[in-house]
PyMOL commands that place a pseudoatom at each C-alpha (Angstrom):
pseudoatom trace, name=CA, resn=MET, resi=1, chain=A, elem=C, hetatm=0, pos=[-27.435, -30.397, -80.257]
pseudoatom trace, name=CA, resn=GLU, resi=2, chain=A, elem=C, hetatm=0, pos=[-27.752, -27.158, -82.225]
pseudoatom trace, name=CA, resn=ASN, resi=3, chain=A, elem=C, hetatm=0, pos=[-26.999, -25.188, -79.050]
pseudoatom trace, name=CA, resn=LEU, resi=4, chain=A, elem=C, hetatm=0, pos=[-23.899, -27.335, -78.434]
pseudoatom trace, name=CA, resn=GLN, resi=5, chain=A, elem=C, hetatm=0, pos=[-22.700, -26.585, -81.978]
pseudoatom trace, name=CA, resn=LYS, resi=6, chain=A, elem=C, hetatm=0, pos=[-23.248, -22.873, -81.373]
pseudoatom trace, name=CA, resn=VAL, resi=7, chain=A, elem=C, hetatm=0, pos=[-21.190, -22.961, -78.142]
pseudoatom trace, name=CA, resn=PHE, resi=8, chain=A, elem=C, hetatm=0, pos=[-18.507, -25.007, -79.899]
pseudoatom trace, name=CA, resn=ASN, resi=9, chain=A, elem=C, hetatm=0, pos=[-18.300, -22.528, -82.793]
pseudoatom trace, name=CA, resn=GLN, resi=10, chain=A, elem=C, hetatm=0, pos=[-18.100, -19.634, -80.337]
pseudoatom trace, name=CA, resn=PHE, resi=11, chain=A, elem=C, hetatm=0, pos=[-15.287, -21.438, -78.467]
pseudoatom trace, name=CA, resn=ILE, resi=12, chain=A, elem=C, hetatm=0, pos=[-13.237, -22.084, -81.625]
pseudoatom trace, name=CA, resn=THR, resi=13, chain=A, elem=C, hetatm=0, pos=[-13.779, -18.600, -83.084]
pseudoatom trace, name=CA, resn=SER, resi=14, chain=A, elem=C, hetatm=0, pos=[-12.810, -16.874, -79.829]
pseudoatom trace, name=CA, resn=LEU, resi=15, chain=A, elem=C, hetatm=0, pos=[-9.754, -19.091, -79.319]
pseudoatom trace, name=CA, resn=ARG, resi=16, chain=A, elem=C, hetatm=0, pos=[-8.641, -18.616, -82.941]
pseudoatom trace, name=CA, resn=GLU, resi=17, chain=A, elem=C, hetatm=0, pos=[-8.850, -14.827, -82.579]
pseudoatom trace, name=CA, resn=LYS, resi=18, chain=A, elem=C, hetatm=0, pos=[-7.072, -14.790, -79.227]
pseudoatom trace, name=CA, resn=SER, resi=19, chain=A, elem=C, hetatm=0, pos=[-4.306, -17.107, -80.457]
pseudoatom trace, name=CA, resn=GLN, resi=20, chain=A, elem=C, hetatm=0, pos=[-3.282, -14.584, -83.102]
pseudoatom trace, name=CA, resn=SER, resi=21, chain=A, elem=C, hetatm=0, pos=[-1.542, -12.539, -80.425]
pseudoatom trace, name=CA, resn=VAL, resi=22, chain=A, elem=C, hetatm=0, pos=[-1.534, -14.613, -77.215]
pseudoatom trace, name=CA, resn=PRO, resi=23, chain=A, elem=C, hetatm=0, pos=[0.354, -17.892, -76.597]
pseudoatom trace, name=CA, resn=VAL, resi=24, chain=A, elem=C, hetatm=0, pos=[-1.891, -20.898, -75.944]
pseudoatom trace, name=CA, resn=ILE, resi=25, chain=A, elem=C, hetatm=0, pos=[-0.388, -23.376, -73.475]
pseudoatom trace, name=CA, resn=VAL, resi=26, chain=A, elem=C, hetatm=0, pos=[-1.689, -26.952, -73.837]
pseudoatom trace, name=CA, resn=GLU, resi=27, chain=A, elem=C, hetatm=0, pos=[-0.734, -30.259, -72.230]
pseudoatom trace, name=CA, resn=GLY, resi=28, chain=A, elem=C, hetatm=0, pos=[0.584, -32.292, -75.138]
pseudoatom trace, name=CA, resn=LYS, resi=29, chain=A, elem=C, hetatm=0, pos=[1.380, -32.800, -78.802]
pseudoatom trace, name=CA, resn=ASN, resi=30, chain=A, elem=C, hetatm=0, pos=[-2.036, -34.330, -79.525]
pseudoatom trace, name=CA, resn=ASP, resi=31, chain=A, elem=C, hetatm=0, pos=[-3.688, -31.156, -78.224]
pseudoatom trace, name=CA, resn=VAL, resi=32, chain=A, elem=C, hetatm=0, pos=[-1.433, -29.110, -80.524]
pseudoatom trace, name=CA, resn=ALA, resi=33, chain=A, elem=C, hetatm=0, pos=[-2.340, -31.292, -83.520]
pseudoatom trace, name=CA, resn=VAL, resi=34, chain=A, elem=C, hetatm=0, pos=[-6.094, -31.022, -82.903]
pseudoatom trace, name=CA, resn=LEU, resi=35, chain=A, elem=C, hetatm=0, pos=[-6.072, -27.268, -82.258]
pseudoatom trace, name=CA, resn=LYS, resi=36, chain=A, elem=C, hetatm=0, pos=[-3.935, -26.579, -85.351]
pseudoatom trace, name=CA, resn=ARG, resi=37, chain=A, elem=C, hetatm=0, pos=[-6.674, -28.208, -87.442]
pseudoatom trace, name=CA, resn=PHE, resi=38, chain=A, elem=C, hetatm=0, pos=[-9.047, -25.553, -86.094]
pseudoatom trace, name=CA, resn=GLY, resi=39, chain=A, elem=C, hetatm=0, pos=[-6.656, -22.748, -87.078]
pseudoatom trace, name=CA, resn=ILE, resi=40, chain=A, elem=C, hetatm=0, pos=[-5.356, -22.064, -83.579]
pseudoatom trace, name=CA, resn=LYS, resi=41, chain=A, elem=C, hetatm=0, pos=[-1.901, -20.438, -83.599]
pseudoatom trace, name=CA, resn=ASN, resi=42, chain=A, elem=C, hetatm=0, pos=[0.828, -19.764, -81.030]
pseudoatom trace, name=CA, resn=LEU, resi=43, chain=A, elem=C, hetatm=0, pos=[0.567, -23.216, -79.417]
pseudoatom trace, name=CA, resn=ILE, resi=44, chain=A, elem=C, hetatm=0, pos=[3.070, -24.272, -76.751]
pseudoatom trace, name=CA, resn=PRO, resi=45, chain=A, elem=C, hetatm=0, pos=[2.867, -27.842, -75.396]
pseudoatom trace, name=CA, resn=ILE, resi=46, chain=A, elem=C, hetatm=0, pos=[3.822, -28.557, -71.784]
pseudoatom trace, name=CA, resn=SER, resi=47, chain=A, elem=C, hetatm=0, pos=[4.621, -32.261, -72.131]
pseudoatom trace, name=CA, resn=GLY, resi=48, chain=A, elem=C, hetatm=0, pos=[8.023, -33.291, -70.866]
pseudoatom trace, name=CA, resn=LYS, resi=49, chain=A, elem=C, hetatm=0, pos=[9.038, -29.788, -69.823]
pseudoatom trace, name=CA, resn=ASN, resi=50, chain=A, elem=C, hetatm=0, pos=[9.808, -28.271, -66.480]
pseudoatom trace, name=CA, resn=TYR, resi=51, chain=A, elem=C, hetatm=0, pos=[7.130, -25.656, -65.785]
pseudoatom trace, name=CA, resn=PHE, resi=52, chain=A, elem=C, hetatm=0, pos=[9.721, -22.932, -65.333]
pseudoatom trace, name=CA, resn=ASP, resi=53, chain=A, elem=C, hetatm=0, pos=[11.282, -23.799, -68.731]
pseudoatom trace, name=CA, resn=LEU, resi=54, chain=A, elem=C, hetatm=0, pos=[7.939, -22.891, -70.320]
pseudoatom trace, name=CA, resn=LEU, resi=55, chain=A, elem=C, hetatm=0, pos=[8.562, -19.283, -69.337]
pseudoatom trace, name=CA, resn=GLU, resi=56, chain=A, elem=C, hetatm=0, pos=[11.500, -19.216, -71.752]
pseudoatom trace, name=CA, resn=GLU, resi=57, chain=A, elem=C, hetatm=0, pos=[9.242, -20.245, -74.650]
pseudoatom trace, name=CA, resn=ILE, resi=58, chain=A, elem=C, hetatm=0, pos=[6.928, -17.306, -74.063]
pseudoatom trace, name=CA, resn=PRO, resi=59, chain=A, elem=C, hetatm=0, pos=[7.998, -14.184, -75.987]
pseudoatom trace, name=CA, resn=ASP, resi=60, chain=A, elem=C, hetatm=0, pos=[9.375, -11.379, -73.784]
pseudoatom trace, name=CA, resn=ASN, resi=61, chain=A, elem=C, hetatm=0, pos=[6.714, -8.821, -74.731]
pseudoatom trace, name=CA, resn=THR, resi=62, chain=A, elem=C, hetatm=0, pos=[3.865, -11.151, -73.726]
pseudoatom trace, name=CA, resn=ALA, resi=63, chain=A, elem=C, hetatm=0, pos=[1.471, -9.873, -71.069]
pseudoatom trace, name=CA, resn=GLU, resi=64, chain=A, elem=C, hetatm=0, pos=[-1.041, -12.730, -71.166]
pseudoatom trace, name=CA, resn=VAL, resi=65, chain=A, elem=C, hetatm=0, pos=[-1.262, -16.461, -71.880]
pseudoatom trace, name=CA, resn=VAL, resi=66, chain=A, elem=C, hetatm=0, pos=[-4.203, -18.761, -72.516]
pseudoatom trace, name=CA, resn=LEU, resi=67, chain=A, elem=C, hetatm=0, pos=[-3.867, -21.803, -70.295]
pseudoatom trace, name=CA, resn=LEU, resi=68, chain=A, elem=C, hetatm=0, pos=[-5.863, -24.584, -71.920]
pseudoatom trace, name=CA, resn=THR, resi=69, chain=A, elem=C, hetatm=0, pos=[-5.202, -27.710, -69.890]
pseudoatom trace, name=CA, resn=ASP, resi=70, chain=A, elem=C, hetatm=0, pos=[-7.659, -30.581, -69.674]
pseudoatom trace, name=CA, resn=VAL, resi=71, chain=A, elem=C, hetatm=0, pos=[-10.445, -30.221, -67.131]
pseudoatom trace, name=CA, resn=ASP, resi=72, chain=A, elem=C, hetatm=0, pos=[-9.724, -33.564, -65.486]
pseudoatom trace, name=CA, resn=LYS, resi=73, chain=A, elem=C, hetatm=0, pos=[-7.986, -33.931, -62.102]
pseudoatom trace, name=CA, resn=GLN, resi=74, chain=A, elem=C, hetatm=0, pos=[-4.458, -33.837, -63.571]
pseudoatom trace, name=CA, resn=GLY, resi=75, chain=A, elem=C, hetatm=0, pos=[-5.302, -30.881, -65.818]
pseudoatom trace, name=CA, resn=GLU, resi=76, chain=A, elem=C, hetatm=0, pos=[-6.679, -28.982, -62.839]
pseudoatom trace, name=CA, resn=LYS, resi=77, chain=A, elem=C, hetatm=0, pos=[-3.452, -29.547, -60.913]
pseudoatom trace, name=CA, resn=ILE, resi=78, chain=A, elem=C, hetatm=0, pos=[-1.340, -28.363, -63.879]
pseudoatom trace, name=CA, resn=PHE, resi=79, chain=A, elem=C, hetatm=0, pos=[-3.607, -25.330, -64.335]
pseudoatom trace, name=CA, resn=LYS, resi=80, chain=A, elem=C, hetatm=0, pos=[-3.226, -24.252, -60.697]
pseudoatom trace, name=CA, resn=ASN, resi=81, chain=A, elem=C, hetatm=0, pos=[0.561, -24.721, -60.658]
pseudoatom trace, name=CA, resn=LEU, resi=82, chain=A, elem=C, hetatm=0, pos=[1.149, -22.921, -63.948]
pseudoatom trace, name=CA, resn=THR, resi=83, chain=A, elem=C, hetatm=0, pos=[-1.223, -20.100, -63.019]
pseudoatom trace, name=CA, resn=ARG, resi=84, chain=A, elem=C, hetatm=0, pos=[0.787, -19.520, -59.852]
pseudoatom trace, name=CA, resn=ILE, resi=85, chain=A, elem=C, hetatm=0, pos=[4.098, -19.542, -61.764]
pseudoatom trace, name=CA, resn=PHE, resi=86, chain=A, elem=C, hetatm=0, pos=[2.914, -17.327, -64.630]
pseudoatom trace, name=CA, resn=GLU, resi=87, chain=A, elem=C, hetatm=0, pos=[1.229, -14.805, -62.355]
pseudoatom trace, name=CA, resn=SER, resi=88, chain=A, elem=C, hetatm=0, pos=[4.365, -14.604, -60.195]
pseudoatom trace, name=CA, resn=GLN, resi=89, chain=A, elem=C, hetatm=0, pos=[6.158, -13.494, -63.378]
pseudoatom trace, name=CA, resn=GLY, resi=90, chain=A, elem=C, hetatm=0, pos=[3.549, -10.809, -64.093]
pseudoatom trace, name=CA, resn=LEU, resi=91, chain=A, elem=C, hetatm=0, pos=[1.662, -12.741, -66.774]
pseudoatom trace, name=CA, resn=LYS, resi=92, chain=A, elem=C, hetatm=0, pos=[-2.122, -12.625, -66.869]
pseudoatom trace, name=CA, resn=VAL, resi=93, chain=A, elem=C, hetatm=0, pos=[-3.622, -16.115, -67.199]
pseudoatom trace, name=CA, resn=ASP, resi=94, chain=A, elem=C, hetatm=0, pos=[-6.791, -16.597, -69.256]
pseudoatom trace, name=CA, resn=GLY, resi=95, chain=A, elem=C, hetatm=0, pos=[-8.561, -19.754, -68.109]
pseudoatom trace, name=CA, resn=SER, resi=96, chain=A, elem=C, hetatm=0, pos=[-11.888, -18.935, -69.757]
pseudoatom trace, name=CA, resn=PHE, resi=97, chain=A, elem=C, hetatm=0, pos=[-11.433, -21.465, -72.553]
pseudoatom trace, name=CA, resn=ARG, resi=98, chain=A, elem=C, hetatm=0, pos=[-11.234, -24.265, -69.984]
pseudoatom trace, name=CA, resn=LYS, resi=99, chain=A, elem=C, hetatm=0, pos=[-14.665, -23.129, -68.760]
pseudoatom trace, name=CA, resn=PHE, resi=100, chain=A, elem=C, hetatm=0, pos=[-15.903, -23.490, -72.346]
pseudoatom trace, name=CA, resn=LEU, resi=101, chain=A, elem=C, hetatm=0, pos=[-14.613, -27.080, -72.383]
pseudoatom trace, name=CA, resn=LYS, resi=102, chain=A, elem=C, hetatm=0, pos=[-16.596, -27.816, -69.219]
pseudoatom trace, name=CA, resn=LYS, resi=103, chain=A, elem=C, hetatm=0, pos=[-19.672, -26.248, -70.811]
pseudoatom trace, name=CA, resn=LEU, resi=104, chain=A, elem=C, hetatm=0, pos=[-19.172, -28.480, -73.860]
pseudoatom trace, name=CA, resn=GLY, resi=105, chain=A, elem=C, hetatm=0, pos=[-18.876, -31.517, -71.568]
pseudoatom trace, name=CA, resn=ILE, resi=106, chain=A, elem=C, hetatm=0, pos=[-15.309, -32.148, -72.696]
pseudoatom trace, name=CA, resn=GLU, resi=107, chain=A, elem=C, hetatm=0, pos=[-12.612, -33.266, -70.258]
pseudoatom trace, name=CA, resn=GLU, resi=108, chain=A, elem=C, hetatm=0, pos=[-9.652, -33.427, -72.640]
pseudoatom trace, name=CA, resn=VAL, resi=109, chain=A, elem=C, hetatm=0, pos=[-8.666, -30.879, -75.286]
pseudoatom trace, name=CA, resn=GLU, resi=110, chain=A, elem=C, hetatm=0, pos=[-7.987, -33.589, -77.861]
pseudoatom trace, name=CA, resn=GLN, resi=111, chain=A, elem=C, hetatm=0, pos=[-11.646, -34.684, -77.604]
pseudoatom trace, name=CA, resn=LEU, resi=112, chain=A, elem=C, hetatm=0, pos=[-12.517, -31.566, -79.623]
pseudoatom trace, name=CA, resn=LYS, resi=113, chain=A, elem=C, hetatm=0, pos=[-11.719, -33.574, -82.747]
pseudoatom trace, name=CA, resn=ASP, resi=114, chain=A, elem=C, hetatm=0, pos=[-14.683, -35.829, -81.913]
pseudoatom trace, name=CA, resn=LEU, resi=115, chain=A, elem=C, hetatm=0, pos=[-17.000, -32.833, -82.241]
pseudoatom trace, name=CA, resn=LEU, resi=116, chain=A, elem=C, hetatm=0, pos=[-15.412, -31.813, -85.524]
pseudoatom trace, name=CA, resn=PHE, resi=117, chain=A, elem=C, hetatm=0, pos=[-15.654, -35.224, -87.134]
pseudoatom trace, name=CA, resn=LYS, resi=118, chain=A, elem=C, hetatm=0, pos=[-19.072, -36.367, -85.899]
for i in range(1, 118): cmd.bond("trace and resi %d" % i, "trace and resi %d" % (i + 1))
show_as sticks, trace
zoom trace
């Protein structure tokens, strides 16, 4: 359990630092709400938007985005599609935080609140 807490703290600290200068793309409003509680900035939800419309929400001088979709089947599909679109526009996609979620045994971003409030 202590090791899980350590990995979780590392995840949140790294994401908080990265979000200061890099947009963090998440699936929905609940993900935004949970991540804001952890001090994550620059959040852009996908829900209800055409993938190509997301490009317009990303500031022009952006070279990289964090793509933090759920690690379930639907999240994987979204991740692959958005990665293809973003990379075709010259954006680097950071998917490392999704790997952290897998390591934490979490399928959905909004489940992070369960770790916070245990």
